[in-house]
C-alpha positions, -999 to 999 in steps of 0.1 A, spaced: 53 -503 226 89 -513 228 100 -477 235 78 -477 266 94 -509 278 129 -496 271 121 -464 290 108 -484 319 137 -507 320 161 -478 319 147 -464 351 154 -496 370 187 -494 389 212 -522 385 221 -538 417 253 -522 428 285 -541 437 303 -531 469 338 -519 462 363 -498 482 357 -468 460 319 -470 463 322 -476 500 345 -446 504 322 -424 484 292 -436 504 309 -427 536 307 -390 525 270 -390 536 282 -397 572 291 -360 572 254 -356 580 259 -379 611 289 -360 624 268 -332 641 252 -361 661 284 -382 666 282 -384 704 246 -398 701 259 -422 675 289 -433 695 267 -438 726 243 -459 706 272 -481 695 283 -485 731 248 -496 742 246 -518 712 278 -536 721 269 -539 758 234 -552 749 249 -578 726 273 -590 753 245 -593 778 224 -612 753 252 -638 750 255 -640 787 217 -646 791 218 -674 766 243 -692 789 218 -693 818 192 -719 805 220 -746 805 231 -735 840 195 -739 853 193 -775 839 227 -783 854 215 -769 887 184 -791 886 205 -822 879 230 -814 905 258 -808 879 284 -781 881 268 -747 880 294 -725 898 277 -732 931 246 -711 922 211 -721 932 183 -721 907 168 -691 925 200 -671 921 203 -681 885 167 -671 877 172 -638 896 204 -631 876 184 -639 844 157 -613 851 183 -587 862 202 -592 829 169 -591 809 160 -558 825 194 -543 818 193 -555 782 158 -542 777 169 -508 790 200 -508 768 180 -518 737 155 -489 743 183 -464 747 201 -477 717 170 -476 695 162 -441 707 197 -428 701 199 -442 666 164 -428 658 176 -393 668 207 -396 647 189 -410 616 159 -386 617 179 -354 622 208 -363 598 184 -375 571 162 -344 575 194 -323 568 201 -346 538 166 -342 524 169 -304 528 202 -303 510 191 -326 483 159 -306 476 179 -273 478 203 -288 452 175 -300 429 158 -266 428 191 -248 420 201 -270 391 199 -258 355 171 -267 330 192 -291 309 196 -313 340 158 -317 343 154 -323 306 177 -354 308 158 -369 337 122 -379 345 104 -363 374 96 -397 389 133 -406 390 142 -374 408 113 -378 433 126 -414 439 160 -399 449 146 -377 476 121 -402 489 130 -439 483 168 -435 482 170 -412 513 146 -436 531 169 -465 522 199 -447 536 180 -437 567 170 -474 573 206 -484 571 217 -457 596 188 -463 620 184 -501 619 204 -521 594 239 -509 603 232 -513 641 217 -548 635 246 -558 612 272 -549 639 250 -566 665 249 -598 646 287 -597 640 292 -593 677 268 -622 685 284 -644 658 319 -639 670 309 -641 706 289 -673 700 318 -689 682 343 -680 709 320 -693 737 315 -727 719 352 -730 710 363 -722 746 337 -744 764 330 -772 738 360 -777 715 349 -810 700 314 -799 691 328 -765 678 350 -784 653 320 -804 640 299 -772 637 326 -752 620 333 -780 595 296 -784 586 279 -750 586 302 -732 560 294 -759 533 257 -755 539 259 -717 538 278 -717 504 251 -738 489 224 -716 504 241 -685 489 241 -701 454 203 -707 457 197 -673 471 215 -655 443 194 -672 416 162 -664 435 172 -628 438 179 -626 401 144 -639 393 128 -615 418 146 -586 402 133 -596 368 98 -597 384 103 -562 398 114 -549 363 83 -565 347 60 -551 375 75 -516 369 66 -519 332 31 -528 341 30 -497 364 42 -476 335 11 -487 315 -12 -478 344 5 -444 348 3 -436 311 -33 -447 309 -44 -427 339 -26 -396 326 -42 -399 291 -76 -413 303 -95 -387 282 -78 -400 250 -84 -436 260 -121 -430 264 -124 -407 234 -110 -435 212 -128 -462 231 -96 -480 237 -104 -494 271 -102 -530 258 -68 -523 241 -53 -509 273 -67 -537 294 -52 -562 270 -18 -544 271 -19 -544 309 -31 -580 311 -3 -593 289 23 -575 310 8 -588 343 7 -624 329 44 -621 321 50 -609 356 30 -639 370 50 -664 349 83 -650 363 68 -649 398 58 -686 396 93 -695 384 107 -676 413 82 -694 436 94 -727 422 130 -719 431 120 -706 465 101 -739 471 133 -758 462 153 -735 484 129 -741 514 131 -778 508 169 -775 508 169 -755 540 146 -780 558 165 -811 546 201 -800 545 205 -772 571 183 -788 597 198 -822 588 232 -808 596 219 -793 628 204 -825 639 236 -844 630 255 -821 653 229 -825 681 232 -863 676 269 -862 681 264 -840 712 239 -864 726 264 -893 722 289 -871 742 263 -866 769 257 -904 771 294 -910 775 297 -884 802 320 -861 783 293 -834 782 266 -823 807 230 -819 797 233 -782 805 262 -779 781 242 -796 755 215 -770 759 242 -743 757 256 -757 725 221 -760 709 213 -724 718 246 -710 706 245 -730 674 210 -716 667 223 -681 675 253 -685 652 231 -699 624 206 -670 628 234 -645 628 249 -659 596 215 -658 579 208 -622 592 243 -610 581 235 -620 545 202 -601 545 217 -570 562 247 -571 538 223 -570 509 205 -540 524 238 -522 530 249 -528 494 216 -515 481 220 -484 504 255 -478 489 238 -478 455 212 -453 468 240 -432 483 258 -432 449 226 -418 432 221 -392 459 257 -380 456 254 -378 418 228 -351 424 246 -334 454 278 -331 433 261 -314 404 270 -277 400 242 -253 410 233 -225 387 221 -203 415 224 -200 453 193 -203 475 185 -172 497 154 -165 519 127 -147 501 129 -117 524 166 -112 516 162 -111 479 167 -74 473 180 -64 438 188 -34 417 162 -27 390 172 -30 353 164 -2 329 154 -29 304 177 -26 275 183 -60 258 206 -68 229 214 -101 212 247 -101 193 253 -130 168 238 -155 191 241 -192 180 225 -220 200 217 -257 199 199 -275 227 223 -297 249 202 -328 240 202 -320 203 236 -306 195 234 -317 159 204 -292 153 213 -255 154 181 -237 166 194 -201 164 218 -191 136 232 -157 144 204 -137 161 210 -99 162 183 -80 181 182 -46 199 154 -37 223 152 -3 240 139 2 276 101 2 276 98 -11 240 73 -38 230 89 -63 207 69 -91 192 84 -124 178 64 -140 150 71 -168 126 63 -205 121 65 -231 148 100 -244 155 116 -212 142 133 -204 176 110 -178 192 106 -195 226 144 -203 225 152 -166 225 131 -161 257 148 -192 273 182 -178 265 173 -144 279 162 -161 312 195 -179 311 179 -213 312 205 -222 286 238 -206 276 245 -195 240 270 -216 221 284 -184 207 276 -147 207 266 -124 235 234 -114 253 236 -79 268 212 -65 294 217 -28 302 249 -30 281 264 -56 303 268 -93 295 239 -113 310 262 -140 324 281 -113 345 250 -107 367 242 -125 398 217 -150 384 191 -147 412 191 -109 410 190 -111 372 159 -132 371 142 -111 397 140 -84 371 120 -106 348 86 -122 347 71 -147 323 35 -154 314 35 -187 295 9 -202 272 2 -231 296 0 -217 331 9 -244 358 -4 -231 391 6 -246 424 -21 -266 441 -27 -242 470 -49 -211 471 -52 -182 447 -35 -160 472 -5 -184 474 -2 -184 436 -3 -146 433 21 -142 462 46 -163 444 55 -132 425 64 -113 457 65 -134 488 56 -113 519 33 -89 500 3 -76 518 -33 -85 510 -39 -50 497 -10 -55 472 -24 -89 462 -59 -75 456 -46 -45 436 -25 -69 414 -56 -90 409 -77 -59 399 -50 -48 374 -50 -83 359 -89 -83 355 -90 -112 379 -106 -96 410 -141 -99 397 -140 -137 394 -119 -141 425 -142 -121 447 -172 -141 433 -158 -173 448 -171 -181 484 -135 -183 497 -122 -154 476 -83 -154 477 -84 -186 498 -100 -206 470 -81 -238 464 -71 -240 427 -64 -278 427 -35 -296 412 -19 -275 384 -49 -251 387 -75 -275 373 -104 -259 392 -99 -227 373 -106 -221 336 -78 -213 311 -86 -176 312 -88 -175 350 -54 -193 352 -39 -168 328 -52 -138 348 -38 -153 380 -4 -156 363 -7 -120 351 -15 -109 387 16 -127 399 37 -109 373 21 -76 382 29 -82 418 65 -90 409 68 -57 390 95 -68 366 116 -46 344 114 -70 316 82 -89 307 81 -121 287 49 -133 271 50 -167 255 17 -171 235 -2 -160 266 -36 -158 248 -33 -185 221 -54 -211 238 -82 -189 251 -117 -183 237 -126 -148 224 -141 -135 257 -113 -147 279 -87 -135 254 -102 -100 255 -100 -99 293 -65 -113 293 -53 -90 266 -66 -59 285 -47 -71 316 -16 -77 295 -18 -42 280 -18 -28 316 11 -50 326 33 -40 296 30 -3 304 64 12 313 84 -20 309 103 -38 282 81 -65 268 90 -94 245 58 -111 231 56 -144 213 23 -148 195 8 -170 167 -23 -148 167 -10 -118 149 -40 -97 159 -25 -96 194 7 -79 183 -5 -53 159 3 -25 184 39 -38 190 67 -12 185 85 -37 164 77 -72 151 106 -96 143 98 -124 120 120 -155 127 124 -183 103 149 -211 104 167 -196 134 172 -162 118 154 -128 119 143 -125 83 119 -95 86 117 -66 111 93 -37 113 59 -26 125 26 -43 115 19 -18 88 55 -20 74 56 -58 73 21 -60 58 33 -41 28 59 -68 19 40 -87 -7 62 -118 -6 70 -115 31 64 -143 56 45 -119 80 23 -107 52 15 -144 42 7 -153 78 -14 -122 83 -35 -128 52 -40 -165 61 -51 -156 97 -73 -126 90 -90 -142 60 -98 -174 80 -107 -154 112 -80 -171 133 
């Protein structure tokens, strides 16, 4: 259980600290704003003008009171002051609308470009990158992190600058018009704010702990839902409920502790901050009584003091959001700066020259990047002629699937060379290289759309006639045409609405439509019943005609007709020959596997 907790905790991001380097790096994302720089600049202009007008509006309530009392109000009547107030309100409302609209245009279009680039980068990264990261983490980068950055560009940054303008403007107005009260305010408020920051930091730490614990509870829910059949099969509903309840109770305890501190913080705010404010107002009232200050000026001071206090509180909140966005930017840039293994090109432009299909492995050694201490392949030498059917057999973990993954260039050999048509595989354009290959895996993961969409994945832009012909050759058209919606039948997430045999035949139809020069079959029939296996095997036999085929199979009955069977054990090819030749090796691995399977009827 501790491993699950560690894994969950490992996905939580530490709160970033703002530094010059991080800020400079984060500003790289503003390259996405540059195409819309004039809208951004115009938004900043309207933001500044709107903030200045807001400060001017806040001066008018005091002027109205002075006009009522006959005090100095620049000779303006109440009617003129109220008229000016509504004119300024109208102008500010217009400026606010334009500003919000402009920043929305900038943020939506720039973040759409960022999402596209981030997704394009993700789908062009190599397999080891995905093996080192969880899918949920990568999804969070393209959703939560981009949304966080977008929020800063569209709202937070603008409000942060607006509050700075209001804070500075408010302080300047008070200092210029009410110097004595300004000194009292500036001597009192900073002390209160420092104490508030200390409380706030401790509360944030507790809330982060609560979020971490809540994430651990969510991991339990996710794992339970994904393995719900196992939970029910082993009647472990009570066990899972207990596990979840314990985690939720831990979260509740932390939440109550945080609530306790928030309560103290609220009491502190009410007593100390408002106490300080009323102290200042008391001093101002004394000044009004002595005639040093007019009642309108007292109103002005109270309003601007509240504005300054609100601006200070908002700046802390907005600063926290900006720091969090800098952390999100850092994570986004970590992905964008990864080297891509292949360039993206529109499907219709993906023309390529066809391979003859000659494949050769020369002294290939390989260890997976995440397990460098374990050598999987230990000097593989293998020659495959164009159109030849080669089968790879041997015990699990021997390295059979690794050979296919190296041929697809999902990984690079540690040493040795892989030749295709007598040319090193790494010298080809990777996109054109892989277009010459198709793989039918053991566990077919279909996309959640229609059967047509899944078959078309082999050749985007193919006609319905080509799709139907591919389905016929894959022995799939009979069951597809029997569905009420035919090719438009929704297969469900990962193809769950189709049986295993049906999914396999859809995958074969996809491979037929692609028409590859080299076909890779990774235990394509091992998980099927006898009837489905017969239909799939017939489809595979058609698919393998006229093309180089590499077949991995645990069921040796499916590879009897292979031109050559290579038996792999411990990362080496230890036996090689036809089914008849290998069956005559009395002490051979293949002969032992064949006797075991054929005697037990596997």
